[in-house]
MIMIVO-494042 format. One record per residue (C-alpha): residue number from 1; x, y, z. Coordinates in Angstrom, 1 decimal, m for minus. Layout:
N
+-----+--------+--------+--------+
! pos !      u !      v !      w !
+-----+--------+--------+--------+
! NUM !      X !      Y !      Z !
...
+-----+--------+--------+--------+
This chain:
216
+-----+--------+--------+--------+
! pos !      u !      v !      w !
+-----+--------+--------+--------+
!   1 !  122.0 !   95.4 !  100.5 !
!   2 !  124.1 !   92.5 !  100.7 !
!   3 !  123.2 !   89.4 !   98.7 !
!   4 !  121.8 !   87.7 !  101.9 !
!   5 !  119.6 !   90.9 !  102.3 !
!   6 !  118.4 !   91.1 !   98.9 !
!   7 !  116.8 !   87.1 !   98.8 !
!   8 !  115.4 !   87.4 !  102.4 !
!   9 !  114.0 !   90.5 !  100.8 !
!  10 !  112.8 !   88.2 !   97.3 !
!  11 !  111.4 !   85.7 !   99.9 !
!  12 !  109.0 !   87.7 !  101.7 !
!  13 !  107.8 !   89.1 !   98.0 !
!  14 !  107.0 !   85.7 !   97.1 !
!  15 !  104.6 !   84.7 !  100.6 !
!  16 !  107.4 !   83.2 !  102.4 !
!  17 !  109.2 !   84.0 !  106.0 !
!  18 !  113.2 !   84.3 !  104.9 !
!  19 !  116.0 !   83.9 !  107.3 !
!  20 !  119.2 !   84.7 !  105.7 !
!  21 !  122.9 !   85.3 !  107.4 !
!  22 !  126.0 !   84.6 !  106.3 !
!  23 !  129.4 !   84.7 !  108.3 !
!  24 !  132.6 !   86.8 !  107.1 !
!  25 !  136.4 !   88.1 !  108.0 !
!  26 !  137.2 !   88.2 !  111.2 !
!  27 !  136.6 !   92.8 !  111.4 !
!  28 !  135.8 !   92.5 !  115.3 !
!  29 !  136.6 !   91.6 !  119.0 !
!  30 !  134.7 !   89.2 !  120.9 !
!  31 !  133.2 !   90.7 !  123.6 !
!  32 !  136.0 !   91.2 !  126.1 !
!  33 !  139.3 !   90.7 !  123.9 !
!  34 !  141.1 !   94.1 !  121.9 !
!  35 !  141.9 !   91.4 !  118.7 !
!  36 !  139.5 !   90.7 !  116.2 !
!  37 !  138.3 !   87.4 !  116.2 !
!  38 !  134.6 !   86.9 !  114.9 !
!  39 !  132.7 !   88.7 !  112.2 !
!  40 !  129.9 !   91.2 !  111.6 !
!  41 !  127.8 !   88.1 !  110.4 !
!  42 !  124.9 !   90.1 !  108.8 !
!  43 !  121.4 !   88.3 !  109.8 !
!  44 !  118.2 !   89.3 !  107.8 !
!  45 !  115.1 !   88.1 !  109.0 !
!  46 !  112.0 !   89.2 !  106.5 !
!  47 !  108.3 !   88.5 !  107.1 !
!  48 !  105.3 !   88.5 !  104.2 !
!  49 !  103.8 !   91.9 !  104.9 !
!  50 !  102.5 !   94.7 !  103.0 !
!  51 !  105.2 !   96.1 !  103.0 !
!  52 !  107.7 !   93.9 !  103.6 !
!  53 !  108.7 !   93.8 !  107.1 !
!  54 !  112.5 !   92.7 !  107.2 !
!  55 !  115.4 !   93.0 !  109.9 !
!  56 !  118.8 !   93.8 !  108.4 !
!  57 !  121.6 !   93.8 !  110.7 !
!  58 !  124.9 !   93.1 !  111.4 !
!  59 !  126.3 !   91.7 !  114.8 !
!  60 !  128.3 !   95.2 !  115.3 !
!  61 !  126.9 !   98.2 !  116.3 !
!  62 !  127.9 !  100.2 !  113.0 !
!  63 !  129.3 !   98.2 !  109.8 !
!  64 !  132.6 !  100.2 !  108.2 !
!  65 !  130.6 !  101.3 !  105.6 !
!  66 !  128.5 !  103.4 !  108.0 !
!  67 !  131.6 !  104.6 !  110.2 !
!  68 !  133.1 !  105.8 !  106.4 !
!  69 !  129.5 !  107.3 !  105.5 !
!  70 !  130.0 !  109.1 !  109.4 !
!  71 !  133.6 !  110.1 !  108.8 !
!  72 !  133.2 !  111.6 !  105.6 !
!  73 !  130.3 !  113.7 !  106.3 !
!  74 !  132.3 !  114.8 !  109.6 !
!  75 !  130.3 !  113.8 !  112.2 !
!  76 !  130.1 !  111.5 !  114.9 !
!  77 !  127.9 !  108.6 !  115.1 !
!  78 !  124.8 !  108.9 !  117.0 !
!  79 !  125.7 !  106.4 !  119.8 !
!  80 !  129.0 !  104.6 !  120.8 !
!  81 !  130.6 !  102.7 !  117.6 !
!  82 !  133.1 !  101.0 !  119.1 !
!  83 !  136.4 !  101.7 !  121.5 !
!  84 !  139.4 !  104.0 !  121.5 !
!  85 !  142.8 !  103.0 !  122.2 !
!  86 !  142.3 !  102.6 !  125.8 !
!  87 !  139.2 !  100.4 !  126.0 !
!  88 !  136.5 !  103.6 !  125.9 !
!  89 !  133.6 !  103.7 !  124.4 !
!  90 !  133.8 !  106.5 !  121.5 !
!  91 !  131.5 !  107.7 !  118.4 !
!  92 !  134.8 !  108.8 !  116.7 !
!  93 !  134.3 !  106.7 !  113.4 !
!  94 !  137.9 !  107.4 !  112.4 !
!  95 !  139.2 !  105.5 !  115.7 !
!  96 !  137.0 !  102.7 !  115.2 !
!  97 !  138.3 !  102.2 !  111.3 !
!  98 !  141.9 !  102.8 !  112.4 !
!  99 !  142.0 !  100.5 !  115.2 !
! 100 !  139.1 !   98.1 !  114.5 !
! 101 !  137.7 !   97.6 !  118.0 !
! 102 !  134.1 !   97.8 !  116.9 !
! 103 !  131.4 !   97.8 !  119.3 !
! 104 !  128.9 !   94.6 !  119.5 !
! 105 !  125.9 !   94.9 !  118.6 !
! 106 !  123.8 !   95.1 !  122.6 !
! 107 !  127.5 !   94.6 !  123.6 !
! 108 !  127.9 !   90.9 !  124.9 !
! 109 !  124.9 !   89.9 !  123.0 !
! 110 !  125.8 !   90.7 !  119.9 !
! 111 !  129.0 !   89.0 !  120.2 !
! 112 !  127.6 !   85.7 !  121.0 !
! 113 !  125.0 !   85.9 !  118.5 !
! 114 !  128.1 !   86.3 !  115.9 !
! 115 !  129.9 !   83.5 !  117.1 !
! 116 !  126.7 !   80.5 !  117.2 !
! 117 !  125.7 !   82.5 !  113.7 !
! 118 !  129.5 !   81.6 !  112.2 !
! 119 !  128.9 !   77.7 !  113.7 !
! 120 !  125.7 !   77.5 !  112.4 !
! 121 !  126.4 !   78.3 !  108.9 !
! 122 !  130.1 !   76.6 !  109.2 !
! 123 !  128.2 !   73.2 !  110.1 !
! 124 !  125.2 !   73.3 !  108.2 !
! 125 !  126.8 !   74.2 !  104.6 !
! 126 !  130.1 !   72.0 !  106.0 !
! 127 !  131.7 !   75.3 !  104.9 !
! 128 !  134.3 !   77.6 !  105.8 !
! 129 !  134.3 !   79.6 !  109.7 !
! 130 !  135.2 !   83.0 !  110.2 !
! 131 !  138.6 !   81.6 !  111.9 !
! 132 !  139.4 !   79.5 !  108.6 !
! 133 !  138.3 !   82.3 !  106.3 !
! 134 !  140.5 !   85.0 !  108.0 !
! 135 !  143.7 !   82.7 !  108.8 !
! 136 !  143.7 !   80.3 !  105.4 !
! 137 !  142.3 !   82.6 !  102.9 !
! 138 !  144.1 !   86.4 !  101.4 !
! 139 !  140.5 !   87.8 !  101.6 !
! 140 !  136.8 !   87.8 !  102.4 !
! 141 !  135.6 !   84.8 !   99.8 !
! 142 !  134.3 !   81.2 !  100.5 !
! 143 !  132.0 !   82.5 !  103.5 !
! 144 !  129.2 !   80.4 !  104.6 !
! 145 !  125.6 !   81.5 !  104.1 !
! 146 !  122.5 !   79.8 !  105.2 !
! 147 !  119.2 !   81.1 !  103.3 !
! 148 !  115.8 !   79.5 !  104.9 !
! 149 !  112.3 !   79.8 !  103.1 !
! 150 !  109.5 !   79.3 !  105.5 !
! 151 !  106.0 !   78.3 !  103.2 !
! 152 !  103.7 !   80.1 !  105.5 !
! 153 !  100.7 !   79.6 !  103.8 !
! 154 !  101.4 !   75.4 !  104.8 !
! 155 !  100.9 !   76.4 !  108.3 !
! 156 !   98.3 !   78.9 !  108.7 !
! 157 !   95.1 !   80.1 !  106.2 !
! 158 !   95.6 !   83.5 !  103.8 !
! 159 !   93.1 !   85.5 !  106.0 !
! 160 !   94.1 !   84.5 !  109.5 !
! 161 !   97.9 !   85.4 !  108.9 !
! 162 !   96.5 !   88.9 !  107.0 !
! 163 !   94.9 !   89.4 !  110.4 !
! 164 !   97.3 !   88.5 !  112.5 !
! 165 !  100.5 !   90.1 !  110.9 !
! 166 !   98.4 !   93.8 !  110.7 !
! 167 !   97.2 !   93.5 !  114.5 !
! 168 !  100.8 !   93.5 !  115.1 !
! 169 !  101.6 !   96.2 !  112.9 !
! 170 !   98.8 !   98.7 !  114.3 !
! 171 !   99.9 !   97.4 !  117.9 !
! 172 !  103.4 !   98.7 !  117.1 !
! 173 !  102.7 !  101.6 !  115.0 !
! 174 !   99.8 !  103.1 !  117.2 !
! 175 !  101.9 !  103.6 !  120.3 !
! 176 !  102.7 !  107.1 !  121.7 !
! 177 !  105.8 !  108.3 !  119.8 !
! 178 !  108.3 !  109.8 !  122.0 !
! 179 !  108.6 !  112.3 !  119.7 !
! 180 !  105.2 !  113.7 !  118.0 !
! 181 !  107.5 !  114.7 !  114.9 !
! 182 !  108.8 !  111.4 !  114.3 !
! 183 !  106.7 !  108.1 !  113.4 !
! 184 !  106.9 !  104.7 !  115.1 !
! 185 !  108.7 !  102.7 !  112.6 !
! 186 !  108.6 !   99.2 !  111.5 !
! 187 !  111.6 !   97.6 !  110.0 !
! 188 !  112.0 !   97.7 !  106.5 !
! 189 !  108.8 !   99.8 !  105.6 !
! 190 !  111.2 !  102.9 !  104.8 !
! 191 !  112.6 !  100.7 !  102.0 !
! 192 !  110.2 !  101.1 !   99.6 !
! 193 !  110.5 !  104.8 !   99.8 !
! 194 !  113.9 !  105.1 !   99.7 !
! 195 !  113.8 !  102.7 !   96.5 !
! 196 !  111.6 !  104.7 !   94.7 !
! 197 !  113.4 !  107.9 !   95.5 !
! 198 !  116.9 !  106.2 !   94.2 !
! 199 !  115.5 !  104.7 !   91.2 !
! 200 !  113.7 !  108.5 !   90.0 !
! 201 !  116.5 !  110.5 !   91.5 !
! 202 !  119.9 !  108.1 !   91.1 !
! 203 !  121.6 !  106.9 !   94.4 !
! 204 !  123.1 !  109.2 !   96.5 !
! 205 !  127.2 !  109.2 !   97.0 !
! 206 !  129.4 !  111.9 !   98.4 !
! 207 !  131.1 !  113.9 !   96.7 !
! 208 !  134.2 !  112.6 !   97.4 !
! 209 !  134.0 !  109.3 !   96.9 !
! 210 !  132.5 !  110.3 !   93.6 !
! 211 !  135.4 !  112.5 !   92.6 !
! 212 !  137.7 !  109.2 !   93.3 !
! 213 !  136.3 !  107.0 !   91.2 !
! 214 !  135.5 !  109.6 !   88.0 !
! 215 !  139.3 !  110.3 !   88.5 !
! 216 !  139.9 !  106.3 !   88.1 !
+-----+--------+--------+--------+
């Protein structure tokens, strides 16, 4: 989980709404372009429920890290991850890793979201933009980040807050599932189980990557 994700999760654990994001190197073409000019600019929103409800997302359909995971496991991505050299949508992770033509999340919407997040982060921090980080630095550093914590208890009493949040979660979870063997998901609720499993059994690492690490 990136730093912004950790901050948002910790914020929600303390009972606040956490809204965090960062800009980044230009590693994705804006909608309608071939050349990388926008960042994947991760955005995280965390709500203080039990467990925490949290969206942790990039402005691209896949991160480069997840593309690598799919490539190492010899499989295609589940949905289109980017474009091939001819501009056709592709699920081949190796192609997108090579030509760096990531698919923005929600097509033009993800591209637009990336741009406005970059603008707001740059202005609020009086810091570096995706453009300046990409053109003026020799690597991804000096990025601009935004960390917002909203104290919900100043706006609504605890009992009412819990009732409203629980009703929302129950309403979502009780929807008829498309697949009876797959329960309806709430974002971030699986993190508690994943964390407990990682603590008990260790963090899973691809064998080829682990072999390279041990050879260093």
